[in-house]
N, C-alpha and C positions, 0 to 999 in steps of 0.2 A: 575692955577693947573687941573689937567685931573682929571674926573673922574674915580672911582674904579670900578671893575668890576662889584660888588655887585648895585652900582648906575646906572652903565649902564642898569645889568639884570632885576632891580625894573623898569626902564624907559620904559623897551622891554613889560614889562609886563603891566604895565600901558594902554600903549597903544595896546595894544593885545585886554586888557579889553574893551578901547573907541571902537576900529574897530568892536567888536562881539557885543557891545548894539547898537552903530548903522547898524550893519547889522539887528538884532534883527528888529529894529524899521523900517527898508525899508521894511523889507520882511512884517510887520504888515501891511502895511501904501500900498503895492501893494495887498496883500489880499483884504482890503478894498476897494480899486479903483477896482480891476476886479470882486468883489463879481454883479453881475449881478442880484441875486436875493433880494439884498439889494436895488438896484437900482429901479429894480420892485415893489418893495412894498413901495417905497417914490412918484415915480412917472408912474403908470402904464400907464397912456398916453402917455407920451412923448415915453417911448420905444417900446408900441403897436404901434405908429405912424414912429418912425425909423424904424422898422422891416418891415413895410408897404412900405415906399417908398424905402426902401432896397430890397425889393421883386421887386417893379416896375422895378427899373433900372437893377436890374438883368435878369430880363424876357425881358424887352429892350433890353439887349444885347444878349442875347441869339438868341431872335426871328430874330435878323439883320443878321443872316446865309443865 
């Protein structure tokens, strides 16, 4: 037997709610991953070392002109 219109509408609503929840969770995770302040608080030495290495690489690339 086929589904009724109400059943299909309910299934679409559930799917929409699931997608919304997944998108909100993804947004929360992305904000946490890209929050450089939080990473700096956890590992300031590693972040400073990475910035220093990046500066050296950038200056080497620019200095070869």
